[in-house]
N, C-alpha and C positions, 0 to 999 in steps of 0.2 A: 915606568915599565914594573911589574910586581916583582915582589921578592918573596922566597922562600914559600909559606903555605898560609900564609893569611888572609882571611877569607874577606874580613874588613877592608882590606889595603886596596885603594882606588887601580883599576885597572886602564889604562889609557894604551889606545889602537892608534899606530901612526901610519896614515898613506902617502903613498906617493901621489901629487896629483899629475906627473909626467907621464900615468900609464892610462893610458885611453883605453876605455871600455870596449871592449870586442862587440860586433855585430854579427860573428859567423854564426852558420848553423849547428848547434847542438844537438848531436846523434843522441838521441834515447836509447836506453839500453836495454840488451835484448834479453829475450824473454829468460833464458839461463839464468838473470841474475836473481828469477823468484822461485827457487827449485822449491817444489812442493806447490806452486800458489797458479802457476801458469804454466802453457803448453806452446809447443808449435800452431800456426792456425791451418798450415797443410803438412804432413796431412790428419794429424791427432785429432785436432776439434772438429776439421770439417768431415771425417771419416765417422766420429760420434754422430754428428750431429743427422748425417745421410742415413745412417743405423737407426736412429730413431724414426725419420721419416719412412723407410722400408717399414717397420715393423708395425705404425698408422698404418699403413697403405694396405700390407698384408690383410690387417685386424679388420680392414673396412671392406675388401674384397672377399674374404670368408664369412662376413656377414650380409652381405647383398646375395652370396650364391647362397647359401642356406635359408636365408630367407626372402624370397623375392618382393619385389614392392608389389602391395594388391593390389587389384583392377576396381576403379570405381565401379559402381551400380550403373544399368543403363539410362541414359540421359531421357527424361522425360519434360516434354516442350509445354505441356499443361500444366504441371507441377508447380507450384506457389515456392519458390525459391528465397529463401535469404540470403542476401551476398555478403559475401567474408571473405577475404584477403589470406595469404597463408599466415602463420603466427611469425615470420619475423616482420611481418608487414602489416600487425596491428596496430602497433603505438601510431602509425602514421596515420591509417585509416579512422582510428579515436580523435587525433589531432585535427583531422580537417573536418570535423563533425562539429567542433566547440564554434561559438557562434563569432568570432572573431577572426577565424579562418577559413569559413566558408560563405556563401550567398553573398550578399554585397563586399562582402572584402576577402572573397576568395584571391582575387591577386597579391594579397597583403600575404594570405596562408601560404599559398605556395610559392611565391620569391621573395617576397619579405623577408620573413621568419627565417623561411629554408639559407636564404643569400646570406645572411648576417650569422646563420649559424657556422656555415661553410665558407664563409670569409673568414670567420674567429678561427678554423680550423688552420687555414692558409697561414693565415698571420700568428699561430700562437709561435712557432720560433722565431718569430723576432720582437714579437711580447714580452714573451718570457725567457730572457737570456741568463739566469741565472745558472751557477755551475753547482748548486744542490740538486740530486737527485733523490733523495728520500721525500717521500710525499708528505711528510708531516712538518717538512721545513718549508714546500711549495704550498701555503694555505690558498691563493688566489686559484691555481691552477688543479688542486687538490678539489675546493669546494663547485669548480666548475665541474669537474669530473664527476663526484658524486652526485651532483642536482642533475646533473644529465643523465645520469644512471636510473637514479630514482625515479624522473618522469617518465622515462622509457618502459620501467616494470610497473610506475600508475596506469599507464595509458594503455599498455597491454592485457592489463590484467580487467580493467574497466570495458575495454570493450570485448574481450569473450566473456564476463559475465552480462553484458546487454545483448549479446548473442544470444547467450542459455535462456537466460528470459523471455527473449522475442520466440525461441523456438518452443517453450513451454505456452506461450501463448496463445501460439497459433497452432498447438497439438501436434507438431512436427519434430520426427526421431534425427539426430543428428545420425549422418552415415557411418561416423567411426563407431556410435554406439550402436546400428543398424551393423556393422563389419564385425562387429566383436561378440554380439549376439549370433549371427550364422553361426561364426566360427566356433563359440561354445557348443551350437546345436549339431555342428557337424563331428566334433570330437567327441561328443556324445554318443555319435553314432557310427564313429571309427571312421569317417571320409575324411577328406584332405583340408585343412583348415585354412587353406592358402586360395584363394582365387587366381592364382597366374597360372597362365596358358600352358599348358603341360602338351611333350608332342605326343603324335597317337601313334599309337602302338601297331606293329604291322604284325598279322595275324599271319600263322603257319595255313598255306593253302593243299588242301586235301591231308590233312594230318592223318587220316584213318588210309593212307593208301599203303600198300605192301612196300612201297620203299622206304616209307619212313622205318622200318625195319632192318632193310639194307644200309642204309644211313649209318643205324647204329652198329650194326654187325662189320661195315669196313673202318673201325672206332675213328670214324669222322668227330663222333662226340666228344672226344678227348681235347680235341682243341675249339669245337663248335657250339659242345653242347646240347644235350639233348633236348632243351625248347630252341634251339639254333640262334642264339641270342649271343653266342658266342662267350670264350672262355678263357684258351690262349691266343685263339686265332679271332678273325673278326666275325660278327653275325652274319648267318647267311640268310635273315629274314629280308624280301625285296632284290633279293640278290639278280632274279630276274630282269629285275628294270636294268640291268646293266649287262648281262651277261645271258648272252642264251646258249641253248643245248650244247653247241659245237665249242665254246668258248669254255666252257665250264667242263670237258671231257679234255679239253686241250690243258687247260691247271690242272688236272687230274692226272695228266699223262708225263705231263713236264713239269709241273711246279708253278708256282710264282712267286716274288720275294723271299719271306721268310718261309714258304711253307713249299715243303720239300715235294719230290715225285708219291704221288698216292697210288699208282697205279699197281704195282706190283704187291704193293702190302694188303689191298682191298683183293687181289686174288690168291694173297697167304692168306687172307682172313674166311675165304672161302664161296666169294663172289665169281661169278662166271661173268664172261664179256659181256652178255646180255645185261644183264644184271647191273654193270657198271654204268651201259647206255639207259637203261632204266634211271637208275638213282639220278643223271646227270640231266635225263628230260623233266624228273620231277624237281628238282632244284631249280631248273628255267623256269616252271611254273611259278616259284616261287617273286610274287609281283604285290607290291605295296596296294594296288589298287584293283579290285577283280570285278 
């Protein structure tokens, strides 16, 4: 045993061989044992992950709403087309052009090489059993990862370069270039740059009818706007598709939903019963198809 503070003195630890080693389960320390370095999975960590997912989803929705997906040009069956897949399949497209992955070796290219690749991914957890997580301390796995990434980038770039060369040799203009040129031309003319289909606007029927003045006099424009497109209330363009004259008169007299009774208001604004009847008849003519 050691005596005093002599660091050079030999220290002998004596154990009791009669005490057996326990095989019971050792409970790992709780996250509270590492203040500032960990947190509860539920709800702290999970809630943060969900919030990040919600922000990403909202961003994608905003992009899709603000810039709809463009439509392609009409198909031309007589046109000469150079087939090419989507960008994320370009490396496979170029790989299948290689001499030992096509032609007489198509089975080797489609089943042999790809089978080895997918088999390696399935066996990776069993082949690489090291505890080290830093990529620079796992040379074999890291080398295979960087080699695969370099191969994908090389094959993708080669496929796109060859495609552009073929288009130039045949005198064809890629569709994305045509779309950009058309968008620039429309932008210069002040026209919409997107080719997305937009809903057809319903026009006002008999815009010069005297009932249009009655519509404004009855203060209907405060909720339905002067152009009938709606402000605080719904649009009245095409209202005749779902409501006839009698139904519109009933709504004016009794109200509907959040719309109050407007019959007395119209009379107070100087309209007669005949004027209100004329106004209801004019609104009933507001149909999308004439």
